[in-house]
C-alpha positions in Angstrom: 0.0 0.0 0.0 1.1 3.6 -0.6 2.2 5.3 2.5 2.0 9.0 3.2 3.3 10.9 6.2 1.2 13.3 8.2 3.2 15.6 10.4 2.4 17.6 13.5 5.0 20.2 14.4 5.5 21.6 17.9 7.7 24.5 18.7 8.3 24.8 22.4 8.9 27.7 24.7 9.5 31.0 22.7 7.3 30.7 19.7 5.4 27.6 20.9 3.2 26.0 18.2 1.3 22.8 17.8 0.1 21.8 14.4 -3.0 20.2 13.1 -2.7 17.1 10.8 -1.0 18.0 7.6 -0.1 15.8 4.7 3.4 15.0 3.5 5.0 12.6 1.1 8.2 10.8 2.2 10.9 11.2 -0.5 14.2 9.9 0.7 15.2 11.6 3.9 12.9 14.6 3.3 9.2 15.3 3.8 7.6 17.0 0.8 4.3 18.9 1.5 1.5 17.1 -0.4 -2.0 18.0 -1.3 -4.1 14.9 -0.4 -6.3 14.1 -3.4 -9.0 11.8 -2.0 -9.3 11.8 1.8 -11.4 14.6 3.1 -11.3 16.3 6.5 -15.0 16.4 7.3 -15.0 17.4 10.9 -12.7 18.6 13.7 -13.5 19.4 17.3 -10.5 20.9 19.1 -10.5 21.4 22.8 -7.6 23.2 24.5 -7.6 23.2 28.3 -5.0 25.2 30.3 -3.4 23.5 33.2 -0.9 25.9 34.7 1.9 26.5 32.2 0.8 23.6 30.0 -2.1 23.0 27.6 -4.1 19.8 27.4 -5.0 19.1 23.8 -8.0 16.9 22.8 -8.7 16.6 19.1 -11.5 14.7 17.4 -11.3 14.2 13.6 -13.6 12.7 11.1 -12.0 11.8 7.8 -13.8 10.4 4.8 -11.9 8.0 2.4 -13.9 7.4 -0.8 -11.4 4.9 -2.1 -9.9 1.6 -1.2 -8.3 1.2 2.3 -4.9 2.9 2.6 -2.3 3.1 5.3 -0.9 6.4 6.4 2.3 6.8 8.5 1.4 9.5 11.0 4.2 11.5 12.6 4.2 14.1 15.3 7.5 16.1 15.1 8.6 18.0 18.1 11.8 20.0 18.4 13.5 20.1 21.8 13.1 23.1 24.0 14.7 26.3 22.7 15.3 29.8 24.0 16.4 30.5 27.5 16.3 26.9 28.9 18.8 24.6 30.5 20.8 22.3 28.1 19.2 19.2 29.8 15.8 20.5 28.7 16.8 19.9 25.1 17.5 16.2 25.6 13.9 15.0 25.6 10.5 15.7 24.1 8.1 18.1 26.0 4.9 16.2 25.3 3.2 14.2 28.0 0.3 11.7 28.0 0.4 11.3 24.2 -1.9 8.7 22.8 -4.0 8.2 19.6 -7.2 6.3 18.8 -8.1 5.5 15.2 -11.6 4.0 14.7 -11.5 3.2 18.5 -8.3 1.3 18.2 -5.3 2.5 20.2 -2.0 2.9 18.3 1.3 2.5 20.0 3.9 5.1 18.9 7.6 5.0 18.7 9.8 7.9 19.6 13.2 8.5 17.9 15.5 11.3 17.2 14.7 12.7 13.8 18.1 11.8 12.4 17.5 8.1 13.4 14.4 7.9 11.2 14.1 7.9 7.4 12.7 11.4 7.2 13.2 15.0 8.4 11.2 18.2 8.9 9.8 20.1 6.0 12.2 22.8 4.8 9.8 25.6 5.9 9.7 24.4 9.5 11.6 26.3 12.2 13.5 23.8 14.5 16.2 23.9 17.1 18.3 21.0 16.0 17.9 17.4 17.1 14.2 16.9 16.7 12.1 14.1 18.1 9.4 12.2 16.2 6.4 10.2 17.4 5.3 7.9 14.6 3.0 5.0 13.8 1.0 3.5 10.9 -2.8 4.0 10.8 -5.1 2.2 8.3 -7.8 4.4 6.8 -10.7 2.2 5.8 -13.2 3.1 3.1 -15.7 5.6 4.3 -15.7 7.4 7.6 -12.6 7.3 9.8 -12.4 8.8 13.3 -9.0 9.8 14.7 -8.6 11.1 18.2 -5.5 12.6 19.8 -4.7 13.6 23.4 -1.6 15.1 24.8 -0.2 17.8 27.0 2.5 20.3 26.0 4.2 23.3 27.7 3.4 26.8 26.6 5.8 29.5 25.5 6.9 32.4 27.6 9.0 35.5 27.0 9.8 39.0 28.3 6.5 40.2 26.9 4.3 37.1 27.6 3.3 35.2 30.7 2.3 32.4 28.5 1.6 31.6 24.9 -0.2 28.6 23.4 -0.3 28.3 19.6 -2.0 25.7 17.4 -1.5 25.4 13.7 -4.9 25.3 11.9 -3.8 26.2 8.4 -2.6 22.7 7.6 -6.3 21.6 7.6 -6.4 23.0 4.1 -4.0 20.3 2.8 -6.7 17.6 2.6 -8.7 16.8 -0.5 -11.5 19.3 0.2 -9.0 22.1 1.0 -10.9 23.0 4.2 -12.4 21.7 7.4 -16.0 21.1 6.6 -17.3 21.4 10.1 -15.0 23.0 12.7 -15.4 23.6 16.4 -12.9 25.1 18.8 -13.2 25.2 22.6 -10.7 27.0 24.8 -10.9 26.5 28.6 -8.6 28.7 30.6 -8.0 29.1 34.4 -10.7 31.2 36.2 -9.8 34.9 36.3 -7.5 34.8 33.3 -7.0 37.6 30.8 -5.8 36.5 27.4 -6.0 37.4 23.7 -7.0 35.3 20.7 -7.2 36.0 17.0 -9.5 38.8 15.9 -9.6 37.1 12.6 -8.4 33.9 10.9 -8.5 35.4 7.4 -6.5 37.8 5.3 -9.5 40.1 4.9 -9.7 40.5 8.7 -13.3 39.4 8.8 -14.1 39.1 12.6 -14.2 35.7 14.3 -17.6 35.0 16.0 -16.2 34.1 19.5 -18.8 33.2 22.1 -18.4 32.7 25.9 -20.3 29.6 26.9 -20.3 30.3 30.6 -19.0 33.5 32.3 -16.7 36.0 30.8 -16.4 38.7 28.2 -14.9 39.1 24.7 -13.8 42.5 23.7 -16.0 43.9 20.8 -13.3 45.8 19.2 -9.9 44.5 17.9 -6.6 45.8 19.1 -3.6 46.2 16.8 -0.5 45.2 18.7 3.2 45.1 17.8 3.6 42.1 20.2 1.8 39.6 18.0 2.3 38.1 14.6 -1.4 38.7 14.0 -2.6 41.9 12.5 -5.2 42.3 15.3 -6.1 40.5 18.5 -9.2 40.3 20.7 -8.9 40.5 24.4 -10.9 38.0 26.5 -11.7 37.9 30.2 -12.4 34.3 31.2 -14.2 33.3 34.4 -15.9 29.9 33.8 -17.1 27.6 31.0 -15.3 27.9 27.6 -14.6 30.3 24.8 -16.1 28.8 21.7 -15.9 29.3 17.9 -17.7 27.3 15.3 -17.4 27.5 11.5 -18.5 25.6 8.4 -16.1 25.3 5.4 -13.3 26.6 7.5 -10.2 27.7 5.5 -8.0 29.7 7.8 -5.2 31.9 6.6 -3.8 32.4 10.1 -3.0 29.9 12.9 -4.4 30.2 16.4 -2.6 32.3 19.0 -3.6 32.2 22.7 -1.5 34.8 24.6 -1.5 36.2 28.1 0.6 39.3 27.8 2.7 40.6 30.8 0.5 42.7 33.1 2.1 46.0 32.0 1.1 45.2 28.4 -2.3 43.7 29.2 -3.8 46.8 30.7 -3.3 48.8 27.5 -5.4 46.2 25.7 -8.3 46.4 28.0 -9.2 50.0 27.5 -8.9 52.7 24.8 -9.2 55.3 27.5 -6.6 57.0 29.7 -7.7 54.9 32.7 -5.1 52.3 31.8 -2.4 54.9 32.5 -3.4 54.8 36.2 -1.9 51.4 36.4 1.4 52.0 34.7 3.1 52.1 38.1 2.8 48.3 38.0 5.6 48.3 35.5 7.4 45.0 35.4 5.9 43.6 38.6 4.9 40.4 36.8 8.6 39.7 36.0 9.9 40.1 39.5 10.6 36.8 41.4 8.1 36.2 44.2 10.6 36.7 47.0 11.3 40.3 45.8 7.7 41.4 45.3 7.3 42.7 48.9 10.3 44.9 48.4 8.8 46.3 45.2 5.4 46.9 46.9 7.2 48.8 49.6 8.0 51.5 47.0 4.4 52.0 46.0 2.3 54.8 47.3 -0.8 54.1 49.4 -3.0 55.0 46.5 -1.1 52.7 44.2 -1.5 49.8 46.7 -5.2 50.6 46.9 -5.6 50.6 43.1 -3.7 47.3 42.7 -5.7 45.6 45.5 -9.0 46.6 44.0 -7.8 45.7 40.5 -7.4 42.1 41.7 -10.9 42.0 42.9 -12.2 43.6 39.7 -10.6 40.8 37.7 -13.0 38.3 39.4 -16.1 40.5 39.0 -16.5 42.2 42.4 -19.3 44.8 42.5 -17.7 47.9 44.1 -19.7 49.9 46.6 -17.3 52.8 46.1 -18.8 54.8 43.2 -15.3 56.0 42.0 -14.0 52.4 41.7 -17.2 51.2 40.1 -17.0 54.0 37.5 -13.3 53.3 36.9 -13.5 49.6 36.2 -16.6 49.9 34.1 -14.5 51.7 31.5 -12.4 48.5 31.0 -14.0 46.1 28.5 -13.1 43.0 30.6 -14.9 44.1 33.7 -18.0 41.9 34.3 -19.5 42.7 37.8 -21.2 39.7 39.2 -20.8 39.5 43.0 -20.8 41.8 46.0 -19.1 39.2 48.2 -16.0 37.6 46.8 -13.8 35.5 49.2 -10.5 35.6 47.5 -9.3 32.2 48.8 -12.2 30.6 47.0 -12.2 32.5 43.7 -8.7 33.9 43.1 -5.9 32.0 41.3 -3.0 30.9 43.6 -0.8 33.6 42.0 -3.3 36.4 42.7 -4.0 35.1 46.2 -0.3 35.5 47.1 -0.1 38.9 45.5 -3.2 40.1 47.4 -1.8 38.9 50.7 1.5 40.7 50.0 -0.4 43.9 49.3 -2.4 43.6 52.5 0.7 42.9 54.5 2.3 46.0 53.2 -0.8 48.1 53.9 -1.0 46.6 57.5 2.7 47.7 58.1 1.9 51.3 57.3 -1.0 51.4 59.7 1.1 50.5 62.7 
């Protein structure tokens, strides 16, 4: 039987990206991008769930093969960690819990260094050297074929970003139909998270119809930013449920970017007004090691500590009794007031709990 190679590319740490199934032909020791001529990608349901600095990926595919049964060699190519990481971090893959079902049958994979296999990355791929490859053969029967993937991978981080999770969707166009007939994307982030997603997946910048199924808010207006490869981003404030996008005949020109910018950059995305400037004193607080944050807070004025403390409560939807605070946060497009009582140990993330306690400790010192 003719064998093709499908490759999923993963770029870890700075510039993290996970790719959808793309089609490649094995020619000697190279992978040549190939347009599949018969097998169609009819449906994809992609669910991305944040777990700390990692993302759990669950993908459900429905492929349709109109021809005789064929076997495809499926490969997931993952470069080692790059950027500011320890050398030992480059010696192993950074995917955990990897497994695949095809038509309800589990397939055991092999992992080798790329140079130990008979193929290599496509010439257009960015890699950091000694890539790893997960690979196995999957038979595609005539008619409907269901393929499911699950795995966990680390997100990227940089001076500008607390985290970044990318997923390559554009390779979905390499199947016979040149599109994903029925596409659904679900993004589940940790409660209280600000992040940004694509304003558009298309060159014409037609807006993506994002919906919060649960509690949260998606900015109505796009923001142009020099900190993203996208032309425009859409800020999202997530509390519970999932951020969802559905499309028919989906042919994206841009891949998915999920980014939480550093706090000093985030605030400029959440309001077109001058109110964001009130919080510029935060500076690079998000980059300071936890042990040194109390020292940084000691340099803040009482008003700045007050603003920062209330900003943390605003993130989780506190309804302010103080009319000045209420008017201030209502000018930020992420603010969704929902509760006049908000125990922080129940609702805040662990990181925000620690920061709030440090602020309260500093305020208590000044009252003595």
